[in-house]
ZAMINU-89405 format. One line per 2 residues: number of its first residue (from 0); their letters; for each residue x, y, z of N, C-alpha, C. Coordinates in Angstrom, 3 decimals, padded with zeros to 6 digits, always signed. Layout:
<nodes>
NUM) a) X,Y,Z,X,Y,Z,X,Y,Z ~ ...;
</nodes>
This chain:
<nodes>
0) mn) +077.899,+111.973,+076.987,+079.263,+112.228,+078.352,+079.532,+110.374,+078.589 ~ +080.624,+110.422,+078.056,+081.598,+109.249,+078.391,+081.156,+109.033,+079.820;
2) ah) +080.217,+109.022,+080.284,+080.248,+108.482,+082.131,+080.869,+107.905,+082.792 ~ +081.597,+106.410,+082.284,+082.328,+105.698,+082.897,+083.467,+106.213,+083.066;
4) ri) +084.125,+107.420,+081.914,+085.190,+107.912,+081.679,+085.430,+109.338,+082.136 ~ +084.593,+110.207,+082.596,+084.331,+111.635,+083.148,+083.062,+111.426,+084.424;
6) qk) +084.109,+111.873,+085.806,+082.722,+112.306,+086.454,+082.500,+113.573,+087.065 ~ +081.626,+114.297,+087.199,+081.303,+115.345,+088.220,+080.880,+115.141,+089.693;
8) he) +082.419,+115.289,+090.290,+082.164,+115.595,+091.770,+081.316,+116.768,+091.949 ~ +080.992,+117.023,+093.373,+080.989,+118.356,+093.989,+081.430,+119.369,+093.653;
10) sf) +083.241,+119.111,+093.714,+084.321,+120.365,+093.695,+084.747,+119.955,+092.473 ~ +084.794,+119.155,+091.777,+085.382,+118.976,+090.470,+085.062,+118.200,+089.449;
12) vq) +086.054,+118.139,+088.419,+085.837,+117.087,+087.084,+086.833,+116.188,+087.176 ~ +086.319,+114.902,+087.311,+088.027,+113.800,+086.874,+087.485,+112.918,+085.371;
14) ld) +088.970,+113.025,+084.617,+089.078,+111.953,+084.025,+089.513,+110.967,+083.996 ~ +089.002,+109.975,+083.985,+090.020,+108.466,+084.400,+090.374,+108.009,+082.805;
16) lr) +091.502,+107.633,+082.676,+092.169,+107.150,+081.528,+092.870,+106.246,+081.653 ~ +092.163,+105.304,+082.734,+092.650,+103.773,+082.751,+091.981,+102.785,+081.878;
18) gg) +092.421,+102.081,+081.037,+091.893,+100.915,+079.798,+090.881,+101.271,+079.197 ~ +090.077,+101.139,+078.387,+089.844,+101.405,+076.668,+090.661,+101.230,+075.773;
20) dl) +089.687,+101.839,+074.661,+090.541,+101.620,+072.740,+090.543,+103.128,+073.010 ~ +091.388,+103.581,+071.999,+092.252,+104.657,+072.167,+090.995,+105.160,+071.464;
22) pe) +090.453,+105.145,+070.332,+089.196,+106.165,+070.178,+088.086,+106.602,+070.977 ~ +088.138,+105.608,+071.848,+087.201,+106.262,+073.444,+088.425,+107.211,+073.865;
24) ll) +089.426,+106.434,+074.070,+090.535,+107.812,+074.904,+089.941,+109.195,+074.575 ~ +090.930,+109.455,+072.680,+090.958,+110.456,+071.976,+088.929,+111.228,+072.706;
26) as) +088.460,+110.919,+072.272,+086.696,+111.269,+072.623,+087.054,+111.824,+073.961 ~ +087.321,+111.138,+074.840,+087.156,+111.241,+076.621,+088.149,+112.807,+076.371;
28) ct) +088.961,+112.476,+076.101,+089.787,+114.006,+076.564,+089.221,+115.400,+075.640 ~ +089.211,+114.809,+074.570,+088.065,+115.760,+073.926,+086.661,+116.138,+074.548;
30) ef) +085.981,+115.653,+075.270,+085.382,+115.815,+075.986,+085.518,+116.871,+077.311 ~ +086.560,+116.050,+077.557,+086.818,+116.653,+078.940,+087.294,+118.244,+078.313;
32) av) +087.925,+118.554,+077.734,+088.506,+119.832,+077.617,+087.655,+120.467,+077.131 ~ +086.716,+120.457,+076.584,+085.013,+120.914,+076.403,+084.715,+121.426,+077.413;
34) lc) +084.171,+120.302,+078.627,+083.665,+120.768,+079.419,+083.866,+121.613,+080.342 ~ +085.588,+121.107,+080.382,+086.076,+122.528,+081.213,+086.083,+123.486,+081.350;
36) lt) +085.904,+124.157,+079.724,+086.246,+124.954,+079.676,+084.285,+125.450,+079.066 ~ +083.649,+125.296,+078.872,+082.246,+125.319,+078.445,+081.389,+125.881,+080.156;
38) ar) +081.838,+124.527,+081.040,+081.232,+124.738,+082.181,+082.075,+125.613,+083.500 ~ +082.838,+126.151,+082.637,+083.630,+126.928,+083.552,+084.135,+126.188,+085.115;
40) vr) +084.391,+124.778,+084.432,+085.284,+124.365,+085.945,+086.008,+124.565,+086.385 ~ +086.286,+124.781,+087.965,+087.649,+125.376,+088.443,+088.323,+124.211,+089.015;
42) ca) +088.620,+123.044,+089.183,+088.942,+122.308,+089.599,+089.006,+120.968,+088.784 ~ +089.994,+120.381,+088.318,+090.155,+119.103,+087.173,+090.808,+118.335,+087.896;
44) lv) +090.783,+116.840,+087.498,+091.526,+115.950,+087.760,+091.994,+115.162,+086.632 ~ +093.254,+114.866,+086.075,+093.203,+114.009,+084.848,+094.132,+112.527,+086.103;
46) qg) +093.662,+111.478,+085.771,+094.412,+110.330,+086.590,+094.270,+109.141,+085.430 ~ +094.983,+108.307,+086.168,+095.464,+107.498,+085.254,+096.422,+107.162,+084.266;
48) gd) +096.144,+106.355,+082.997,+096.572,+106.264,+081.717,+097.521,+104.777,+081.633 ~ +097.817,+104.264,+080.361,+098.921,+103.471,+080.356,+100.245,+103.354,+079.366;
50) ed) +100.551,+102.498,+079.294,+101.820,+103.173,+079.201,+101.923,+102.666,+077.534 ~ +100.995,+102.357,+077.089,+100.734,+102.579,+075.262,+101.328,+103.602,+074.804;
52) te) +102.405,+103.793,+073.568,+102.499,+104.724,+073.679,+101.395,+106.089,+072.807 ~ +100.352,+105.258,+072.006,+099.712,+106.258,+071.452,+098.591,+106.846,+072.567;
54) rr) +098.199,+105.676,+073.820,+097.545,+106.998,+074.925,+098.437,+107.613,+075.477 ~ +099.458,+107.690,+075.879,+100.423,+108.639,+076.037,+100.717,+109.810,+075.245;
56) la) +100.932,+110.166,+074.512,+100.426,+110.543,+073.234,+099.244,+111.459,+073.467 ~ +098.233,+110.473,+073.513,+096.619,+111.318,+073.658,+096.641,+112.001,+074.972;
58) vr) +097.103,+111.570,+075.819,+097.195,+112.439,+077.355,+097.733,+113.803,+077.206 ~ +098.682,+113.712,+076.811,+100.357,+114.455,+076.143,+099.251,+116.121,+075.406;
60) dl) +098.423,+114.953,+074.344,+097.974,+116.177,+073.436,+096.964,+117.038,+074.196 ~ +096.128,+115.837,+074.769,+094.861,+116.903,+076.141,+096.026,+117.868,+077.008;
62) lk) +096.700,+117.926,+077.157,+097.452,+118.356,+077.984,+097.884,+119.716,+077.211 ~ +098.448,+119.627,+076.276,+098.721,+120.622,+075.394,+096.833,+121.903,+075.373;
64) mi) +096.438,+121.172,+074.699,+095.313,+121.437,+074.551,+094.784,+122.846,+075.267 ~ +095.293,+122.184,+076.461,+094.395,+122.796,+077.734,+095.400,+124.132,+077.865;
66) ra) +096.480,+123.516,+077.818,+096.893,+124.993,+077.457,+097.143,+126.128,+076.596 ~ +096.759,+125.830,+075.212,+096.678,+126.437,+074.303,+095.502,+127.316,+074.177;
68) vg) +094.363,+126.881,+074.529,+092.863,+127.077,+075.054,+093.202,+127.867,+075.846 ~ +093.435,+127.981,+076.741,+093.917,+129.465,+078.026,+092.711,+129.310,+078.531;
70) mp) +093.278,+128.194,+080.178,+091.878,+128.139,+081.008,+091.644,+129.287,+081.930 ~ +090.350,+129.418,+082.503,+090.243,+130.943,+083.284,+091.918,+130.509,+084.623;
72) rd) +091.762,+131.778,+084.908,+093.147,+131.861,+086.277,+093.051,+131.596,+087.470 ~ +091.553,+130.946,+087.565,+091.144,+130.304,+088.697,+091.412,+128.790,+088.447;
74) fr) +091.761,+128.120,+087.259,+091.474,+126.822,+087.017,+092.661,+125.826,+087.742 ~ +091.874,+125.020,+087.958,+093.093,+124.278,+088.561,+093.576,+122.924,+088.415;
76) la) +094.351,+122.205,+087.781,+094.308,+120.725,+087.399,+095.238,+120.017,+087.898 ~ +094.826,+118.566,+088.439,+095.736,+118.105,+089.100,+095.932,+116.411,+088.473;
78) lv) +097.081,+116.069,+088.513,+097.598,+114.932,+087.480,+098.100,+113.881,+088.304 ~ +097.775,+112.873,+088.155,+097.584,+111.554,+089.402,+097.792,+110.409,+088.019;
80) pg) +099.597,+110.469,+088.236,+099.318,+108.890,+087.195,+099.179,+107.767,+087.475 ~ +099.302,+106.596,+086.450,+098.359,+105.368,+087.009,+099.836,+104.748,+086.370;
82) tp) +101.018,+105.137,+086.177,+101.953,+103.939,+086.271,+103.167,+104.674,+085.982 ~ +104.210,+104.166,+086.147,+105.615,+104.952,+086.121,+106.044,+106.069,+085.002;
84) rm) +105.947,+105.495,+083.481,+106.024,+106.242,+083.024,+104.848,+107.260,+082.484 ~ +103.927,+107.400,+083.139,+103.041,+108.274,+082.811,+103.372,+109.234,+084.149;
86) ra) +103.697,+108.915,+085.304,+104.148,+109.890,+085.915,+105.661,+110.878,+085.099 ~ +105.981,+110.324,+084.533,+107.130,+111.179,+083.995,+106.199,+112.389,+082.548;
88) vy) +105.688,+111.712,+082.022,+104.980,+112.485,+081.305,+103.704,+113.868,+081.940 ~ +103.471,+112.981,+083.247,+102.772,+114.196,+084.082,+103.561,+115.553,+084.416;
90) qk) +104.980,+115.103,+085.255,+105.709,+115.520,+085.767,+105.824,+116.763,+084.615 ~ +106.354,+116.278,+083.425,+106.875,+117.437,+082.559,+106.217,+118.169,+081.777;
92) se) +104.477,+117.895,+081.901,+103.503,+118.461,+081.698,+103.466,+119.885,+082.809 ~ +103.574,+119.334,+083.825,+103.164,+119.749,+084.914,+104.039,+121.271,+085.119;
94) ae) +105.344,+121.130,+083.914,+105.993,+122.456,+084.081,+106.027,+123.385,+082.995 ~ +105.322,+122.741,+082.320,+104.538,+123.283,+080.786,+103.469,+123.913,+081.018;
96) lr) +102.534,+123.198,+081.854,+101.213,+124.372,+082.046,+101.402,+124.984,+082.844 ~ +102.489,+125.244,+084.002,+102.679,+125.973,+084.538,+103.378,+127.115,+083.790;
98) ga) +104.409,+126.866,+083.202,+104.960,+127.379,+082.439,+103.935,+128.985,+081.641 ~ +102.817,+128.266,+081.166,+102.211,+128.545,+080.310,+100.733,+128.855,+081.009;
100) gv) +101.066,+129.406,+082.623,+100.146,+130.000,+083.346,+098.916,+129.310,+084.124 ~ +098.641,+127.804,+083.918,+097.854,+127.026,+084.660,+098.286,+126.256,+085.293;
102) da) +097.510,+126.650,+086.878,+097.675,+126.144,+088.111,+097.932,+124.310,+088.021 ~ +098.576,+123.772,+087.531,+098.763,+122.154,+087.446,+099.443,+122.039,+088.565;
104) rf) +099.190,+120.777,+089.412,+100.163,+120.020,+090.220,+099.785,+118.553,+089.690 ~ +101.553,+118.085,+089.918,+101.711,+116.868,+090.104,+101.197,+116.203,+091.124;
106) fe) +100.047,+114.486,+091.590,+100.188,+114.800,+092.565,+100.473,+112.783,+092.878 ~ +101.007,+112.376,+093.437,+101.431,+110.728,+093.957,+099.534,+110.291,+094.215;
108) se) +098.582,+110.483,+094.842,+097.416,+110.132,+094.826,+096.237,+111.238,+094.173 ~ +094.863,+110.024,+094.241,+093.823,+110.805,+093.929,+093.683,+112.033,+095.201;
110) sl) +093.803,+111.397,+096.813,+093.085,+111.746,+097.474,+094.404,+112.666,+097.880 ~ +095.933,+112.934,+097.903,+096.064,+114.655,+097.957,+095.644,+115.502,+096.908;
112) av) +095.213,+114.407,+095.701,+094.960,+116.200,+094.521,+093.579,+116.462,+095.333 ~ +092.224,+115.818,+095.529,+091.192,+116.097,+095.941,+091.427,+117.005,+097.671;
114) qw) +091.995,+116.544,+098.275,+092.734,+117.608,+099.275,+093.163,+118.931,+098.257 ~ +094.080,+119.158,+097.620,+094.314,+120.331,+097.377,+093.201,+121.392,+096.829;
116) fg) +092.197,+120.312,+096.215,+090.811,+121.164,+095.665,+090.309,+121.674,+096.887 ~ +090.122,+121.032,+098.031,+089.495,+121.573,+099.218,+090.192,+122.758,+099.873;
118) de) +091.294,+122.896,+099.427,+092.334,+124.159,+099.984,+091.537,+125.050,+099.246 ~ +091.397,+125.053,+097.705,+090.522,+126.138,+097.113,+089.869,+126.423,+097.686;
120) ll) +089.049,+125.693,+097.574,+087.609,+125.689,+097.795,+086.933,+126.495,+099.343 ~ +087.952,+125.870,+100.549,+088.285,+126.647,+102.006,+088.506,+128.148,+101.878;
122) le) +089.437,+128.817,+100.728,+090.164,+129.939,+100.470,+088.907,+130.579,+100.096 ~ +088.409,+129.928,+099.247,+087.343,+130.626,+098.444,+085.985,+130.912,+099.403;
124) ar) +085.758,+129.972,+100.331,+084.601,+130.540,+101.230,+084.976,+131.320,+102.361 ~ +086.381,+131.024,+102.661,+086.638,+132.507,+103.955,+086.845,+133.567,+102.984;
126) al) +087.144,+133.908,+101.585,+086.932,+135.294,+101.074,+085.540,+135.619,+101.176 ~ +084.211,+134.831,+101.149,+083.192,+135.378,+101.158,+082.496,+136.160,+102.099;
</nodes>
């Protein structure tokens, strides 16, 4: 696992897209998508990203892959941009993913995204 890019937290998995070369980024994106599917991840955060065109396209393709494979209905995906250009990519992806039935949200900060995950966990605990 790309341990420095993909981190498992108690309640979510995080993919950090800042820095690194393109082959590493592509491998991390693929590994992240597979992990989300095979480990039945319920909350995931995609953070960062550079303004490099190839990296933006890799992130866009990752989000399209998530949409295409059909994540479970209770899957939540938080998108936290690292640059103004990625902000636009993430906002557009949020709309596309939500249109495809993925509970995706754009956030200005990691802390707001994690708070959103916490809301899901609270609702789940109350249902038990």
